[in-house]
CHARMM internal coordinates of N, CA and C (Angstrom, degrees):
IC EDIT
DIST 1 N 1 CA 1.4859
DIST 1 CA 1 C 1.5974
ANGL 1 N 1 CA 1 C 107.00
DIST 1 C 2 N 1.3009
ANGL 1 CA 1 C 2 N 117.22
DIHE 1 N 1 CA 1 C 2 N 140.45
DIST 2 N 2 CA 1.4699
ANGL 1 C 2 N 2 CA 117.89
DIHE 1 CA 1 C 2 N 2 CA 178.09
DIST 2 CA 2 C 1.4838
ANGL 2 N 2 CA 2 C 114.18
DIHE 1 C 2 N 2 CA 2 C -65.67
DIST 2 C 3 N 1.3284
ANGL 2 CA 2 C 3 N 114.36
DIHE 2 N 2 CA 2 C 3 N 150.03
DIST 3 N 3 CA 1.4983
ANGL 2 C 3 N 3 CA 122.24
DIHE 2 CA 2 C 3 N 3 CA -179.72
DIST 3 CA 3 C 1.5629
ANGL 3 N 3 CA 3 C 104.76
DIHE 2 C 3 N 3 CA 3 C -107.22
DIST 3 C 4 N 1.3089
ANGL 3 CA 3 C 4 N 110.76
DIHE 3 N 3 CA 3 C 4 N 139.81
DIST 4 N 4 CA 1.4934
ANGL 3 C 4 N 4 CA 122.84
DIHE 3 CA 3 C 4 N 4 CA 179.78
DIST 4 CA 4 C 1.4593
ANGL 4 N 4 CA 4 C 111.39
DIHE 3 C 4 N 4 CA 4 C -127.69
DIST 4 C 5 N 1.3032
ANGL 4 CA 4 C 5 N 118.69
DIHE 4 N 4 CA 4 C 5 N 164.44
DIST 5 N 5 CA 1.4668
ANGL 4 C 5 N 5 CA 125.75
DIHE 4 CA 4 C 5 N 5 CA 171.12
DIST 5 CA 5 C 1.5511
ANGL 5 N 5 CA 5 C 106.13
DIHE 4 C 5 N 5 CA 5 C -136.44
DIST 5 C 6 N 1.3643
ANGL 5 CA 5 C 6 N 114.40
DIHE 5 N 5 CA 5 C 6 N 127.00
DIST 6 N 6 CA 1.4382
ANGL 5 C 6 N 6 CA 119.76
DIHE 5 CA 5 C 6 N 6 CA 176.76
DIST 6 CA 6 C 1.5194
ANGL 6 N 6 CA 6 C 105.22
DIHE 5 C 6 N 6 CA 6 C -105.99
DIST 6 C 7 N 1.3768
ANGL 6 CA 6 C 7 N 115.82
DIHE 6 N 6 CA 6 C 7 N 110.99
DIST 7 N 7 CA 1.4674
ANGL 6 C 7 N 7 CA 121.02
DIHE 6 CA 6 C 7 N 7 CA -176.46
DIST 7 CA 7 C 1.5588
ANGL 7 N 7 CA 7 C 108.12
DIHE 6 C 7 N 7 CA 7 C -94.67
DIST 7 C 8 N 1.3118
ANGL 7 CA 7 C 8 N 114.45
DIHE 7 N 7 CA 7 C 8 N 133.25
DIST 8 N 8 CA 1.4266
ANGL 7 C 8 N 8 CA 118.86
DIHE 7 CA 7 C 8 N 8 CA 174.02
DIST 8 CA 8 C 1.5603
ANGL 8 N 8 CA 8 C 108.18
DIHE 7 C 8 N 8 CA 8 C -86.87
DIST 8 C 9 N 1.3201
ANGL 8 CA 8 C 9 N 116.36
DIHE 8 N 8 CA 8 C 9 N 132.66
DIST 9 N 9 CA 1.4952
ANGL 8 C 9 N 9 CA 120.68
DIHE 8 CA 8 C 9 N 9 CA -174.53
DIST 9 CA 9 C 1.4679
ANGL 9 N 9 CA 9 C 105.16
DIHE 8 C 9 N 9 CA 9 C -102.42
DIST 9 C 10 N 1.3886
ANGL 9 CA 9 C 10 N 116.24
DIHE 9 N 9 CA 9 C 10 N 128.52
DIST 10 N 10 CA 1.4630
ANGL 9 C 10 N 10 CA 118.72
DIHE 9 CA 9 C 10 N 10 CA 176.30
DIST 10 CA 10 C 1.5342
ANGL 10 N 10 CA 10 C 113.45
DIHE 9 C 10 N 10 CA 10 C -84.70
DIST 10 C 11 N 1.3387
ANGL 10 CA 10 C 11 N 114.56
DIHE 10 N 10 CA 10 C 11 N 179.22
DIST 11 N 11 CA 1.4822
ANGL 10 C 11 N 11 CA 118.46
DIHE 10 CA 10 C 11 N 11 CA -175.60
DIST 11 CA 11 C 1.5009
ANGL 11 N 11 CA 11 C 112.59
DIHE 10 C 11 N 11 CA 11 C -61.98
DIST 11 C 12 N 1.3112
ANGL 11 CA 11 C 12 N 119.23
DIHE 11 N 11 CA 11 C 12 N -24.05
DIST 12 N 12 CA 1.4472
ANGL 11 C 12 N 12 CA 124.24
DIHE 11 CA 11 C 12 N 12 CA -178.70
DIST 12 CA 12 C 1.5543
ANGL 12 N 12 CA 12 C 112.09
DIHE 11 C 12 N 12 CA 12 C -87.98
DIST 12 C 13 N 1.3689
ANGL 12 CA 12 C 13 N 115.95
DIHE 12 N 12 CA 12 C 13 N -1.39
DIST 13 N 13 CA 1.4048
ANGL 12 C 13 N 13 CA 118.99
DIHE 12 CA 12 C 13 N 13 CA -179.55
DIST 13 CA 13 C 1.4666
ANGL 13 N 13 CA 13 C 116.65
DIHE 12 C 13 N 13 CA 13 C 90.88
DIST 13 C 14 N 1.3270
ANGL 13 CA 13 C 14 N 117.40
DIHE 13 N 13 CA 13 C 14 N -5.67
DIST 14 N 14 CA 1.4953
ANGL 13 C 14 N 14 CA 122.96
DIHE 13 CA 13 C 14 N 14 CA 179.37
DIST 14 CA 14 C 1.4941
ANGL 14 N 14 CA 14 C 108.41
DIHE 13 C 14 N 14 CA 14 C -91.98
DIST 14 C 15 N 1.3313
ANGL 14 CA 14 C 15 N 116.10
DIHE 14 N 14 CA 14 C 15 N 153.59
DIST 15 N 15 CA 1.4787
ANGL 14 C 15 N 15 CA 122.78
DIHE 14 CA 14 C 15 N 15 CA 175.57
DIST 15 CA 15 C 1.5476
ANGL 15 N 15 CA 15 C 108.65
DIHE 14 C 15 N 15 CA 15 C -68.46
DIST 15 C 16 N 1.3137
ANGL 15 CA 15 C 16 N 116.21
DIHE 15 N 15 CA 15 C 16 N 133.88
DIST 16 N 16 CA 1.4616
ANGL 15 C 16 N 16 CA 118.50
DIHE 15 CA 15 C 16 N 16 CA 176.45
DIST 16 CA 16 C 1.5388
ANGL 16 N 16 CA 16 C 113.66
DIHE 15 C 16 N 16 CA 16 C -113.81
DIST 16 C 17 N 1.3439
ANGL 16 CA 16 C 17 N 114.29
DIHE 16 N 16 CA 16 C 17 N 1.43
DIST 17 N 17 CA 1.4799
ANGL 16 C 17 N 17 CA 120.90
DIHE 16 CA 16 C 17 N 17 CA 177.28
DIST 17 CA 17 C 1.4889
ANGL 17 N 17 CA 17 C 109.63
DIHE 16 C 17 N 17 CA 17 C 168.05
DIST 17 C 18 N 1.3312
ANGL 17 CA 17 C 18 N 114.62
DIHE 17 N 17 CA 17 C 18 N 168.66
DIST 18 N 18 CA 1.4847
ANGL 17 C 18 N 18 CA 118.70
DIHE 17 CA 17 C 18 N 18 CA 179.02
DIST 18 CA 18 C 1.4997
ANGL 18 N 18 CA 18 C 109.75
DIHE 17 C 18 N 18 CA 18 C -147.61
DIST 18 C 19 N 1.3094
ANGL 18 CA 18 C 19 N 111.47
DIHE 18 N 18 CA 18 C 19 N 162.86
DIST 19 N 19 CA 1.5135
ANGL 18 C 19 N 19 CA 118.95
DIHE 18 CA 18 C 19 N 19 CA 176.30
DIST 19 CA 19 C 1.5129
ANGL 19 N 19 CA 19 C 106.91
DIHE 18 C 19 N 19 CA 19 C -126.10
DIST 19 C 20 N 1.2993
ANGL 19 CA 19 C 20 N 118.57
DIHE 19 N 19 CA 19 C 20 N 119.71
DIST 20 N 20 CA 1.5273
ANGL 19 C 20 N 20 CA 119.44
DIHE 19 CA 19 C 20 N 20 CA 174.43
DIST 20 CA 20 C 1.5075
ANGL 20 N 20 CA 20 C 109.68
DIHE 19 C 20 N 20 CA 20 C -68.96
DIST 20 C 21 N 1.2997
ANGL 20 CA 20 C 21 N 118.11
DIHE 20 N 20 CA 20 C 21 N 140.30
DIST 21 N 21 CA 1.4709
ANGL 20 C 21 N 21 CA 122.30
DIHE 20 CA 20 C 21 N 21 CA 177.41
DIST 21 CA 21 C 1.5057
ANGL 21 N 21 CA 21 C 109.20
DIHE 20 C 21 N 21 CA 21 C -134.23
DIST 21 C 22 N 1.2478
ANGL 21 CA 21 C 22 N 115.70
DIHE 21 N 21 CA 21 C 22 N 138.37
DIST 22 N 22 CA 1.4918
ANGL 21 C 22 N 22 CA 123.41
DIHE 21 CA 21 C 22 N 22 CA 171.70
DIST 22 CA 22 C 1.5613
ANGL 22 N 22 CA 22 C 107.53
DIHE 21 C 22 N 22 CA 22 C -114.20
DIST 22 C 23 N 1.2678
ANGL 22 CA 22 C 23 N 120.22
DIHE 22 N 22 CA 22 C 23 N 112.87
DIST 23 N 23 CA 1.4071
ANGL 22 C 23 N 23 CA 124.20
DIHE 22 CA 22 C 23 N 23 CA -172.72
DIST 23 CA 23 C 1.5561
ANGL 23 N 23 CA 23 C 109.57
DIHE 22 C 23 N 23 CA 23 C -135.05
DIST 23 C 24 N 1.2865
ANGL 23 CA 23 C 24 N 115.12
DIHE 23 N 23 CA 23 C 24 N 158.65
DIST 24 N 24 CA 1.4672
ANGL 23 C 24 N 24 CA 123.03
DIHE 23 CA 23 C 24 N 24 CA -179.75
DIST 24 CA 24 C 1.5430
ANGL 24 N 24 CA 24 C 111.15
DIHE 23 C 24 N 24 CA 24 C -66.81
DIST 24 C 25 N 1.3215
ANGL 24 CA 24 C 25 N 114.93
DIHE 24 N 24 CA 24 C 25 N -35.49
DIST 25 N 25 CA 1.5146
ANGL 24 C 25 N 25 CA 119.58
DIHE 24 CA 24 C 25 N 25 CA -172.52
DIST 25 CA 25 C 1.5370
ANGL 25 N 25 CA 25 C 109.38
DIHE 24 C 25 N 25 CA 25 C -159.62
DIST 25 C 26 N 1.3512
ANGL 25 CA 25 C 26 N 115.90
DIHE 25 N 25 CA 25 C 26 N 176.80
DIST 26 N 26 CA 1.4576
ANGL 25 C 26 N 26 CA 121.96
DIHE 25 CA 25 C 26 N 26 CA 179.19
DIST 26 CA 26 C 1.5649
ANGL 26 N 26 CA 26 C 111.16
DIHE 25 C 26 N 26 CA 26 C -61.45
DIST 26 C 27 N 1.3305
ANGL 26 CA 26 C 27 N 118.51
DIHE 26 N 26 CA 26 C 27 N -39.20
DIST 27 N 27 CA 1.4220
ANGL 26 C 27 N 27 CA 121.09
DIHE 26 CA 26 C 27 N 27 CA -178.86
DIST 27 CA 27 C 1.5131
ANGL 27 N 27 CA 27 C 112.18
DIHE 26 C 27 N 27 CA 27 C -61.57
DIST 27 C 28 N 1.2992
ANGL 27 CA 27 C 28 N 117.07
DIHE 27 N 27 CA 27 C 28 N -45.63
DIST 28 N 28 CA 1.4860
ANGL 27 C 28 N 28 CA 119.15
DIHE 27 CA 27 C 28 N 28 CA 179.71
DIST 28 CA 28 C 1.5568
ANGL 28 N 28 CA 28 C 109.46
DIHE 27 C 28 N 28 CA 28 C -65.73
DIST 28 C 29 N 1.3205
ANGL 28 CA 28 C 29 N 115.88
DIHE 28 N 28 CA 28 C 29 N -39.36
DIST 29 N 29 CA 1.5125
ANGL 28 C 29 N 29 CA 118.98
DIHE 28 CA 28 C 29 N 29 CA 178.87
DIST 29 CA 29 C 1.5457
ANGL 29 N 29 CA 29 C 109.42
DIHE 28 C 29 N 29 CA 29 C -64.55
DIST 29 C 30 N 1.2783
ANGL 29 CA 29 C 30 N 119.38
DIHE 29 N 29 CA 29 C 30 N -38.92
DIST 30 N 30 CA 1.5045
ANGL 29 C 30 N 30 CA 119.05
DIHE 29 CA 29 C 30 N 30 CA 179.12
DIST 30 CA 30 C 1.4818
ANGL 30 N 30 CA 30 C 112.14
DIHE 29 C 30 N 30 CA 30 C -68.86
DIST 30 C 31 N 1.3579
ANGL 30 CA 30 C 31 N 118.59
DIHE 30 N 30 CA 30 C 31 N -33.68
DIST 31 N 31 CA 1.4734
ANGL 30 C 31 N 31 CA 119.29
DIHE 30 CA 30 C 31 N 31 CA 175.27
DIST 31 CA 31 C 1.5249
ANGL 31 N 31 CA 31 C 110.40
DIHE 30 C 31 N 31 CA 31 C -65.65
DIST 31 C 32 N 1.3170
ANGL 31 CA 31 C 32 N 119.35
DIHE 31 N 31 CA 31 C 32 N -41.64
DIST 32 N 32 CA 1.4459
ANGL 31 C 32 N 32 CA 118.80
DIHE 31 CA 31 C 32 N 32 CA 178.60
DIST 32 CA 32 C 1.4866
ANGL 32 N 32 CA 32 C 111.76
DIHE 31 C 32 N 32 CA 32 C -69.79
DIST 32 C 33 N 1.3765
ANGL 32 CA 32 C 33 N 118.38
DIHE 32 N 32 CA 32 C 33 N -36.32
DIST 33 N 33 CA 1.4285
ANGL 32 C 33 N 33 CA 120.76
DIHE 32 CA 32 C 33 N 33 CA 179.58
DIST 33 CA 33 C 1.5466
ANGL 33 N 33 CA 33 C 110.60
DIHE 32 C 33 N 33 CA 33 C -66.50
DIST 33 C 34 N 1.3109
ANGL 33 CA 33 C 34 N 120.34
DIHE 33 N 33 CA 33 C 34 N -29.81
DIST 34 N 34 CA 1.4178
ANGL 33 C 34 N 34 CA 122.96
DIHE 33 CA 33 C 34 N 34 CA 177.21
DIST 34 CA 34 C 1.5462
ANGL 34 N 34 CA 34 C 113.74
DIHE 33 C 34 N 34 CA 34 C -58.98
DIST 34 C 35 N 1.2538
ANGL 34 CA 34 C 35 N 112.21
DIHE 34 N 34 CA 34 C 35 N -33.87
DIST 35 N 35 CA 1.5375
ANGL 34 C 35 N 35 CA 119.03
DIHE 34 CA 34 C 35 N 35 CA 178.37
DIST 35 CA 35 C 1.5326
ANGL 35 N 35 CA 35 C 109.95
DIHE 34 C 35 N 35 CA 35 C -64.06
DIST 35 C 36 N 1.2578
ANGL 35 CA 35 C 36 N 119.39
DIHE 35 N 35 CA 35 C 36 N -31.36
DIST 36 N 36 CA 1.4598
ANGL 35 C 36 N 36 CA 123.85
DIHE 35 CA 35 C 36 N 36 CA -179.32
DIST 36 CA 36 C 1.4956
ANGL 36 N 36 CA 36 C 111.79
DIHE 35 C 36 N 36 CA 36 C -82.22
DIST 36 C 37 N 1.2896
ANGL 36 CA 36 C 37 N 121.49
DIHE 36 N 36 CA 36 C 37 N -13.76
DIST 37 N 37 CA 1.4474
ANGL 36 C 37 N 37 CA 123.37
DIHE 36 CA 36 C 37 N 37 CA -174.85
DIST 37 CA 37 C 1.5162
ANGL 37 N 37 CA 37 C 115.11
DIHE 36 C 37 N 37 CA 37 C -75.23
DIST 37 C 38 N 1.3057
ANGL 37 CA 37 C 38 N 117.31
DIHE 37 N 37 CA 37 C 38 N 6.68
DIST 38 N 38 CA 1.5056
ANGL 37 C 38 N 38 CA 123.85
DIHE 37 CA 37 C 38 N 38 CA 178.31
DIST 38 CA 38 C 1.5430
ANGL 38 N 38 CA 38 C 108.83
DIHE 37 C 38 N 38 CA 38 C -69.67
DIST 38 C 39 N 1.3282
ANGL 38 CA 38 C 39 N 117.07
DIHE 38 N 38 CA 38 C 39 N -28.75
DIST 39 N 39 CA 1.4918
ANGL 38 C 39 N 39 CA 123.04
DIHE 38 CA 38 C 39 N 39 CA -175.14
DIST 39 CA 39 C 1.5600
ANGL 39 N 39 CA 39 C 111.14
DIHE 38 C 39 N 39 CA 39 C -93.41
DIST 39 C 40 N 1.3058
ANGL 39 CA 39 C 40 N 118.99
DIHE 39 N 39 CA 39 C 40 N -9.76
DIST 40 N 40 CA 1.4590
ANGL 39 C 40 N 40 CA 119.95
DIHE 39 CA 39 C 40 N 40 CA -177.41
DIST 40 CA 40 C 1.5264
ANGL 40 N 40 CA 40 C 106.78
DIHE 39 C 40 N 40 CA 40 C 151.52
DIST 40 C 41 N 1.3756
ANGL 40 CA 40 C 41 N 114.73
DIHE 40 N 40 CA 40 C 41 N 179.73
DIST 41 N 41 CA 1.3868
ANGL 40 C 41 N 41 CA 119.51
DIHE 40 CA 40 C 41 N 41 CA 178.19
DIST 41 CA 41 C 1.5687
ANGL 41 N 41 CA 41 C 112.80
DIHE 40 C 41 N 41 CA 41 C -61.06
DIST 41 C 42 N 1.3066
ANGL 41 CA 41 C 42 N 113.22
DIHE 41 N 41 CA 41 C 42 N 151.53
DIST 42 N 42 CA 1.5272
ANGL 41 C 42 N 42 CA 119.45
DIHE 41 CA 41 C 42 N 42 CA -179.19
DIST 42 CA 42 C 1.5235
ANGL 42 N 42 CA 42 C 108.89
DIHE 41 C 42 N 42 CA 42 C -128.51
DIST 42 C 43 N 1.3066
ANGL 42 CA 42 C 43 N 113.47
DIHE 42 N 42 CA 42 C 43 N 134.33
DIST 43 N 43 CA 1.4777
ANGL 42 C 43 N 43 CA 120.08
DIHE 42 CA 42 C 43 N 43 CA 170.06
DIST 43 CA 43 C 1.5024
ANGL 43 N 43 CA 43 C 109.53
DIHE 42 C 43 N 43 CA 43 C -104.14
DIST 43 C 44 N 1.2881
ANGL 43 CA 43 C 44 N 118.27
DIHE 43 N 43 CA 43 C 44 N 129.45
DIST 44 N 44 CA 1.4055
ANGL 43 C 44 N 44 CA 122.28
DIHE 43 CA 43 C 44 N 44 CA -176.50
DIST 44 CA 44 C 1.5598
ANGL 44 N 44 CA 44 C 107.99
DIHE 43 C 44 N 44 CA 44 C -107.11
DIST 44 C 45 N 1.2868
ANGL 44 CA 44 C 45 N 118.64
DIHE 44 N 44 CA 44 C 45 N 121.91
DIST 45 N 45 CA 1.4708
ANGL 44 C 45 N 45 CA 123.71
DIHE 44 CA 44 C 45 N 45 CA -176.76
DIST 45 CA 45 C 1.5053
ANGL 45 N 45 CA 45 C 110.47
DIHE 44 C 45 N 45 CA 45 C -123.24
DIST 45 C 46 N 1.2905
ANGL 45 CA 45 C 46 N 114.19
DIHE 45 N 45 CA 45 C 46 N 150.24
DIST 46 N 46 CA 1.4686
ANGL 45 C 46 N 46 CA 123.38
DIHE 45 CA 45 C 46 N 46 CA 173.21
DIST 46 CA 46 C 1.5240
ANGL 46 N 46 CA 46 C 106.02
DIHE 45 C 46 N 46 CA 46 C -130.39
DIST 46 C 47 N 1.3333
ANGL 46 CA 46 C 47 N 116.29
DIHE 46 N 46 CA 46 C 47 N 96.26
DIST 47 N 47 CA 1.4571
ANGL 46 C 47 N 47 CA 119.46
DIHE 46 CA 46 C 47 N 47 CA -171.33
DIST 47 CA 47 C 1.5323
ANGL 47 N 47 CA 47 C 109.48
DIHE 46 C 47 N 47 CA 47 C 65.29
DIST 47 C 48 N 1.3392
ANGL 47 CA 47 C 48 N 114.86
DIHE 47 N 47 CA 47 C 48 N -131.78
DIST 48 N 48 CA 1.4612
ANGL 47 C 48 N 48 CA 120.62
DIHE 47 CA 47 C 48 N 48 CA 176.93
DIST 48 CA 48 C 1.5392
ANGL 48 N 48 CA 48 C 117.47
DIHE 47 C 48 N 48 CA 48 C -83.51
DIST 48 C 49 N 1.3805
ANGL 48 CA 48 C 49 N 113.14
DIHE 48 N 48 CA 48 C 49 N 1.23
DIST 49 N 49 CA 1.4699
ANGL 48 C 49 N 49 CA 118.57
DIHE 48 CA 48 C 49 N 49 CA -177.23
DIST 49 CA 49 C 1.5526
ANGL 49 N 49 CA 49 C 112.94
DIHE 48 C 49 N 49 CA 49 C -102.85
DIST 49 C 50 N 1.3290
ANGL 49 CA 49 C 50 N 112.95
DIHE 49 N 49 CA 49 C 50 N 120.02
DIST 50 N 50 CA 1.4706
ANGL 49 C 50 N 50 CA 116.24
DIHE 49 CA 49 C 50 N 50 CA 176.86
DIST 50 CA 50 C 1.5287
ANGL 50 N 50 CA 50 C 108.58
DIHE 49 C 50 N 50 CA 50 C -77.46
DIST 50 C 51 N 1.2973
ANGL 50 CA 50 C 51 N 115.46
DIHE 50 N 50 CA 50 C 51 N 121.21
DIST 51 N 51 CA 1.4454
ANGL 50 C 51 N 51 CA 121.59
DIHE 50 CA 50 C 51 N 51 CA -178.59
DIST 51 CA 51 C 1.5380
ANGL 51 N 51 CA 51 C 111.03
DIHE 50 C 51 N 51 CA 51 C -83.38
DIST 51 C 52 N 1.3228
ANGL 51 CA 51 C 52 N 116.82
DIHE 51 N 51 CA 51 C 52 N -45.34
DIST 52 N 52 CA 1.4662
ANGL 51 C 52 N 52 CA 123.64
DIHE 51 CA 51 C 52 N 52 CA -177.05
DIST 52 CA 52 C 1.5170
ANGL 52 N 52 CA 52 C 113.47
DIHE 51 C 52 N 52 CA 52 C -163.04
DIST 52 C 53 N 1.3323
ANGL 52 CA 52 C 53 N 112.56
DIHE 52 N 52 CA 52 C 53 N 158.57
DIST 53 N 53 CA 1.4414
ANGL 52 C 53 N 53 CA 119.13
DIHE 52 CA 52 C 53 N 53 CA 167.51
DIST 53 CA 53 C 1.5219
ANGL 53 N 53 CA 53 C 107.48
DIHE 52 C 53 N 53 CA 53 C -124.88
DIST 53 C 54 N 1.3174
ANGL 53 CA 53 C 54 N 113.67
DIHE 53 N 53 CA 53 C 54 N 121.88
DIST 54 N 54 CA 1.4720
ANGL 53 C 54 N 54 CA 120.27
DIHE 53 CA 53 C 54 N 54 CA -176.23
DIST 54 CA 54 C 1.5093
ANGL 54 N 54 CA 54 C 109.57
DIHE 53 C 54 N 54 CA 54 C -106.80
DIST 54 C 55 N 1.3216
ANGL 54 CA 54 C 55 N 114.97
DIHE 54 N 54 CA 54 C 55 N 135.21
DIST 55 N 55 CA 1.4867
ANGL 54 C 55 N 55 CA 117.53
DIHE 54 CA 54 C 55 N 55 CA 178.22
DIST 55 CA 55 C 1.4911
ANGL 55 N 55 CA 55 C 110.30
DIHE 54 C 55 N 55 CA 55 C -75.59
DIST 55 C 56 N 1.2948
ANGL 55 CA 55 C 56 N 114.91
DIHE 55 N 55 CA 55 C 56 N 167.33
DIST 56 N 56 CA 1.4559
ANGL 55 C 56 N 56 CA 122.35
DIHE 55 CA 55 C 56 N 56 CA -178.71
DIST 56 CA 56 C 1.5231
ANGL 56 N 56 CA 56 C 109.18
DIHE 55 C 56 N 56 CA 56 C -65.12
DIST 56 C 57 N 1.3117
ANGL 56 CA 56 C 57 N 116.18
DIHE 56 N 56 CA 56 C 57 N 130.95
DIST 57 N 57 CA 1.4806
ANGL 56 C 57 N 57 CA 120.67
DIHE 56 CA 56 C 57 N 57 CA 178.21
DIST 57 CA 57 C 1.5346
ANGL 57 N 57 CA 57 C 108.22
DIHE 56 C 57 N 57 CA 57 C -96.64
DIST 57 C 58 N 1.3421
ANGL 57 CA 57 C 58 N 116.41
DIHE 57 N 57 CA 57 C 58 N 151.82
DIST 58 N 58 CA 1.4311
ANGL 57 C 58 N 58 CA 121.91
DIHE 57 CA 57 C 58 N 58 CA 173.17
DIST 58 CA 58 C 1.5168
ANGL 58 N 58 CA 58 C 106.19
DIHE 57 C 58 N 58 CA 58 C -113.50
DIST 58 C 59 N 1.3580
ANGL 58 CA 58 C 59 N 115.85
DIHE 58 N 58 CA 58 C 59 N 115.02
DIST 59 N 59 CA 1.4226
ANGL 58 C 59 N 59 CA 120.99
DIHE 58 CA 58 C 59 N 59 CA -179.13
DIST 59 CA 59 C 1.5384
ANGL 59 N 59 CA 59 C 111.88
DIHE 58 C 59 N 59 CA 59 C -148.20
DIST 59 C 60 N 1.2937
ANGL 59 CA 59 C 60 N 117.25
DIHE 59 N 59 CA 59 C 60 N 155.59
DIST 60 N 60 CA 1.4665
ANGL 59 C 60 N 60 CA 122.62
DIHE 59 CA 59 C 60 N 60 CA 176.82
DIST 60 CA 60 C 1.5535
ANGL 60 N 60 CA 60 C 108.49
DIHE 59 C 60 N 60 CA 60 C -107.59
DIST 60 C 61 N 1.3346
ANGL 60 CA 60 C 61 N 118.57
DIHE 60 N 60 CA 60 C 61 N 17.37
DIST 61 N 61 CA 1.4010
ANGL 60 C 61 N 61 CA 125.61
DIHE 60 CA 60 C 61 N 61 CA -177.28
DIST 61 CA 61 C 1.5092
ANGL 61 N 61 CA 61 C 108.15
DIHE 60 C 61 N 61 CA 61 C -54.50
DIST 61 C 62 N 1.3243
ANGL 61 CA 61 C 62 N 120.02
DIHE 61 N 61 CA 61 C 62 N 125.85
DIST 62 N 62 CA 1.4489
ANGL 61 C 62 N 62 CA 124.27
DIHE 61 CA 61 C 62 N 62 CA -174.64
DIST 62 CA 62 C 1.5879
ANGL 62 N 62 CA 62 C 110.32
DIHE 61 C 62 N 62 CA 62 C -73.26
DIST 62 C 63 N 1.3627
ANGL 62 CA 62 C 63 N 116.50
DIHE 62 N 62 CA 62 C 63 N -11.93
DIST 63 N 63 CA 1.4790
ANGL 62 C 63 N 63 CA 118.22
DIHE 62 CA 62 C 63 N 63 CA -179.46
DIST 63 CA 63 C 1.5344
ANGL 63 N 63 CA 63 C 106.85
DIHE 62 C 63 N 63 CA 63 C -97.58
DIST 63 C 64 N 1.2865
ANGL 63 CA 63 C 64 N 120.32
DIHE 63 N 63 CA 63 C 64 N 7.24
DIST 64 N 64 CA 1.4589
ANGL 63 C 64 N 64 CA 120.56
DIHE 63 CA 63 C 64 N 64 CA -179.29
DIST 64 CA 64 C 1.5098
ANGL 64 N 64 CA 64 C 109.27
DIHE 63 C 64 N 64 CA 64 C -59.12
DIST 64 C 65 N 1.3067
ANGL 64 CA 64 C 65 N 115.24
DIHE 64 N 64 CA 64 C 65 N 149.52
DIST 65 N 65 CA 1.5020
ANGL 64 C 65 N 65 CA 121.60
DIHE 64 CA 64 C 65 N 65 CA -178.69
DIST 65 CA 65 C 1.4843
ANGL 65 N 65 CA 65 C 109.02
DIHE 64 C 65 N 65 CA 65 C -124.47
DIST 65 C 66 N 1.3031
ANGL 65 CA 65 C 66 N 114.81
DIHE 65 N 65 CA 65 C 66 N 164.98
DIST 66 N 66 CA 1.4486
ANGL 65 C 66 N 66 CA 122.54
DIHE 65 CA 65 C 66 N 66 CA 175.64
DIST 66 CA 66 C 1.4951
ANGL 66 N 66 CA 66 C 108.35
DIHE 65 C 66 N 66 CA 66 C -133.57
DIST 66 C 67 N 1.3472
ANGL 66 CA 66 C 67 N 116.17
DIHE 66 N 66 CA 66 C 67 N 160.96
DIST 67 N 67 CA 1.3840
ANGL 66 C 67 N 67 CA 121.68
DIHE 66 CA 66 C 67 N 67 CA 180.00
DIST 67 CA 67 C 1.5407
ANGL 67 N 67 CA 67 C 109.12
DIHE 66 C 67 N 67 CA 67 C -107.44
DIST 67 C 68 N 1.2840
ANGL 67 CA 67 C 68 N 117.61
DIHE 67 N 67 CA 67 C 68 N 127.74
DIST 68 N 68 CA 1.4528
ANGL 67 C 68 N 68 CA 124.06
DIHE 67 CA 67 C 68 N 68 CA 177.49
DIST 68 CA 68 C 1.5448
ANGL 68 N 68 CA 68 C 107.41
DIHE 67 C 68 N 68 CA 68 C -131.46
DIST 68 C 69 N 1.3095
ANGL 68 CA 68 C 69 N 118.63
DIHE 68 N 68 CA 68 C 69 N 124.35
DIST 69 N 69 CA 1.4421
ANGL 68 C 69 N 69 CA 125.41
DIHE 68 CA 68 C 69 N 69 CA 177.43
DIST 69 CA 69 C 1.5455
ANGL 69 N 69 CA 69 C 108.58
DIHE 68 C 69 N 69 CA 69 C 53.13
DIST 69 C 70 N 1.3521
ANGL 69 CA 69 C 70 N 116.39
DIHE 69 N 69 CA 69 C 70 N 41.06
DIST 70 N 70 CA 1.4225
ANGL 69 C 70 N 70 CA 121.23
DIHE 69 CA 69 C 70 N 70 CA 173.63
DIST 70 CA 70 C 1.4941
ANGL 70 N 70 CA 70 C 113.00
DIHE 69 C 70 N 70 CA 70 C 76.71
DIST 70 C 71 N 1.2655
ANGL 70 CA 70 C 71 N 119.52
DIHE 70 N 70 CA 70 C 71 N 9.33
DIST 71 N 71 CA 1.4680
ANGL 70 C 71 N 71 CA 124.92
DIHE 70 CA 70 C 71 N 71 CA 178.24
DIST 71 CA 71 C 1.5257
ANGL 71 N 71 CA 71 C 111.43
DIHE 70 C 71 N 71 CA 71 C -125.22
DIST 71 C 72 N 1.3140
ANGL 71 CA 71 C 72 N 113.22
DIHE 71 N 71 CA 71 C 72 N 144.04
DIST 72 N 72 CA 1.5370
ANGL 71 C 72 N 72 CA 120.55
DIHE 71 CA 71 C 72 N 72 CA 178.20
DIST 72 CA 72 C 1.5444
ANGL 72 N 72 CA 72 C 107.14
DIHE 71 C 72 N 72 CA 72 C -81.28
DIST 72 C 73 N 1.3083
ANGL 72 CA 72 C 73 N 112.54
DIHE 72 N 72 CA 72 C 73 N 132.69
DIST 73 N 73 CA 1.4805
ANGL 72 C 73 N 73 CA 120.33
DIHE 72 CA 72 C 73 N 73 CA 178.15
DIST 73 CA 73 C 1.4615
ANGL 73 N 73 CA 73 C 110.90
DIHE 72 C 73 N 73 CA 73 C -133.03
DIST 73 C 74 N 1.3218
ANGL 73 CA 73 C 74 N 115.06
DIHE 73 N 73 CA 73 C 74 N 153.06
DIST 74 N 74 CA 1.4861
ANGL 73 C 74 N 74 CA 120.29
DIHE 73 CA 73 C 74 N 74 CA 176.44
DIST 74 CA 74 C 1.5049
ANGL 74 N 74 CA 74 C 110.30
DIHE 73 C 74 N 74 CA 74 C -65.47
DIST 74 C 75 N 1.3296
ANGL 74 CA 74 C 75 N 116.32
DIHE 74 N 74 CA 74 C 75 N 141.71
DIST 75 N 75 CA 1.4788
ANGL 74 C 75 N 75 CA 120.17
DIHE 74 CA 74 C 75 N 75 CA -178.85
DIST 75 CA 75 C 1.4957
ANGL 75 N 75 CA 75 C 110.71
DIHE 74 C 75 N 75 CA 75 C -93.35
END
COOR INIT
IC SEED 1 N 1 CA 1 C
IC BUILD
């Protein structure tokens, strides 16, 4: 299965953390990356290939996560 990284983009445009993802395809990876976009824009990468850039989502989803020190933690 392909490996992906979903990078959280900070206000200054630099990556502030990432979540490794193993997904069957780009579509599945994008769905998982959307869940991370509650903290800011997300860039989804598969190796050197950028799959997508997702804007920040606004949600009250109780399973939303945030990135701290490069790791995903429960909010």
